N, C-alpha and C positions, 0 to 999 in steps of 0.2 A: 119407341121403346128400344133400349139398348142394353145388351148383356155382354160382359167381358169376362172370359174365363182363361186365365193363364195357367200353363202347366210347366213346372220346373224340370221334371225328368224328360218330358217330350220337347222342351224348349220351343213351345208352340202356344200361341194365344188364339183362342176362338172368339171372334167378335160377331155377335148376332144383333141385327137391328131390323126394325119393322117400320114400314111407312108406305107412302104412295110410290108407284114405280119410278117416276122421274127422280124423286128425292133419293130413293134407295140406290139407283144407278149412279147418281152423282156422288153420293157418299162412298160407294164402293170404289169408284174411280179414284177419288182423293185418297182413300185408304191404301189402295194399291200403289199409288204414286208415292205416298209417304214411306211405305214399307220398302220401296225400291231404293230409297235414299238411306234409310236408317239401318237396314238389315243387309249384311254382307254374307252371302251364302257360302263364300269360300272359307269362312270361319265357323260355319254353323254345324253343330252336332246335336242330335236328339234321338229319342227312342222311336218317334213316329216317322213312318215313311214320308218323304217330302221331295219336291223338285224345284221349289222356288221360294223367294221371300214372301210372296203371296202364293201359297201352295194351291189353294182351290177357293173359288168364289161361286157358290151356287145361289141362284135366284129361285125362290120358292113361292108359288101362288098361295096366298093365305085366304083372301076373300075378294069377291067382285072382279076377278081376273081369271082367264083361262090359262091352261098350260101352254097352249100354242102362242098366246100373247106374251107370256113370260119368256118363252124360248126366243122370241124376236127381240125382246129387251136384252137377253143374254148375248145374242149375236151382235147387237149394236154396241154393247159394253165391250165385248171382246175386240171388235174392230177398232174402237177408240183407244183401248189400251195398247194394242199392237202398233197403231199408227202414231199416237202421240208420245207414248212412253218407250217405244222400241223394245217391247218385251214380247217374246214368242208366246202366243196364246193358242191353247187347244180347247175346243168346245167338247162338252160331254153331255151324257144323258139326252134329254129331250131337245137340246139345242144342236145336237150332232146328227147329221143325216147318214153318216157312214157307220154301219152296224159294228164294224170291227174296232171303232174308236169311241164307242159310247161309254164303255166301262172305265171308271176312274182308275182302278187298280192296274188295268192294262196300259193306260196312258202313262201312269206314274212308274211303271216297272223299269228298273234300272236306277231309279231315283236321280238325284242331282248329279252324283258322281258318274253315272252312266250316260247322261244326256248329251254330253259333248260329242259322243259318237252317234247316239240314237237319232239326234235331230238331223243328221246328214243322210239318214236312210230315206229313200223316196216315199215310203209308206208312212213316215213319221214327220213329214214337213208340217209346220204349224198351220193352223187355220188362218191366223192373222199374225202380223209382225214379222221380224227378220228370222231367217233360217240359220241364225247364228246363236249359239248358247252363251249367254253372258255369265261369266264366273261370279259376278256380283249379285245379279238379280235372279238368275235361273229363269225358269219358265212358269207360266200360270195356266191353270185350268179353270174355265168359266162355263157355266151351264145352267140348265133349268131342270129341276127335279121335284119330286114329291117331298113332303115333310119327312126328314130323317132325324131320328133321335140317337145322339151319341151317348152311350151309357156304359159306364165302367163298373165292374163288380169286384170287390176286394176279397182276397183269399188269405187264409192263415198259413201261407207258405211263402218262401222266398224263391222257390224254384220256377224259373221261366219254362222249363221243359214240362213240368206238371201242369202249369197254367195253359200252355199251348195244347196239351193233350185234352184238357177240358174244352178249350175253344174249338178244337177239331171235332169233339163229340157233338157240339151243339150247332155249329155254323152250317148253313145250307150247303156250302161247298164241301164240307166234310174232310176226308183225307184219302190218300192212296194207300191201299193195303200193302204192308211191308212184304218184300220178297215175292211179290206176285208178278207172274210173267205169262200173258201180257198184263199190264197194270190193271188193277181192279179198284174202282172208285167206291168208297163207302160214304154215302151222304150223311150229313148231320141231322139232328132231330128237329131243328127250327128253321122253317122257311123264312125267306126275306131277312136273314140275319147274316152279317159278316162279323167275324170275331178273330182276335189274335190274343196271345198272352204276352205280357211284358212285366218287367220289374220296375217299380216306382221307388226311386231312391228316397224321396222326401217322406214317404209313408213307411218305408222299410218292408214292403210286402210286394207280392205279385198280384197282378190284376188280369181279369178278362176284359179287354176293350172291345166293345160291340157297337156296330151300327145297325139299328133297327130300321130297315128301309120301307117297310109297310106295316104300320101299326094295326091295320085291320086283319092282317094275317098272323102276326106275332106281336101281341101287346106286351108292354113292358113288364107286367107282373108275370106273364107266362115265361118270358126270358129269364127273369130272376129265379123263379121256381125251378126251371129246368137246369140252370147252371148250378143251383144249390144241390139238386138231386145228383147230377153228374159228379160234382165235387165230392159229395158224401160217399159216392160209390168208390172213389179213389182215396178215401180217408182224409179228405180236406174239408174245411168248413168255410162257408161264406160269412164274412164278418161285416159287410156293409156294401154300399154302392153309391155312385155319384152320377149326376147328370152333367153333361157338358153342353151348354147352350140352353135353348128353350124346348119346351114340350107342350103339346096341346092340352088344354084344361081337361078335355074329355078323357085323355089317357089316364090322368091321375084319378078322375072320378070313377072310371072303369076299374082301376086297380083297387081303390078303396072299397068300392062295392063288392068286388070279388073276395077281398079279405074279410069283409063283414059277413058275407054269406057263409064263408068257411067257419066263422066263429058262431054262426047261427044267431046273429044279432040283427036287430031291426035296421032297416034302411031309411027309416023316417027321421033322419038327422040332417042338420044344415050341411051344405056343400063344404064349408070350411072344415067341419069335423071329418067328413069323408076324405078330404085331402090329407088331413093329419094322419088318419089311419093308413093311407097309402104310403106316406113318407115314413112312418114308424115301422111299417111292415116290410 
């Protein structure tokens, strides 16, 4: 199964594919190899944080494989990319044993422009590949993690500042209270959620761009409703949303069921109708 989702404003394409581990790793390697030829990072601009032509490559256990096994495949893929393609590779999440280097946002901090110096720091030597930052390919992050849903919510505003305010309201990391000394951290309302606000030129609107990292903690319908509530409190309306990549069937069924219950409707309908309710809601 293959899903391709290009984004004009982000200048970033998300490619999702499902298969047996060996086939997935081979396809990922060939994709990273092709990207290293076709994409010149020295000329790349986009709204989304990035550090390389293949910015990040997560392996996700779907069925009949453990996370530990998936992490081993990620390590083997990272070693091959570093050795054969001469691209600096950083491991993350469950493939990374160093706690200070597990988080993608910490690895990516400074982005492409800052990595020419960052890669020279002893604590940021790559796990595989050269300790030289290629202006053409940049670096790549490879790891093993749980299913993550990339989910964007549209707002009826063009203000990135207001979109970010809503993102800070809901994301687990929250915000730092202004003018507080010492700094006071105010957590957001949604656990296992990362979020930022940005402006999407092709839509002419601002969006809340979210990563739902644990759907058991914060399901997609909960994230949607909470953003709608926080936006409304700021005089802004949610006008729609979009998925980037794949989502588990159960998540859509859970969402459709939740909305049906709110409408006090019967749940005795086909799965296809429950999914339609989820999408329309």
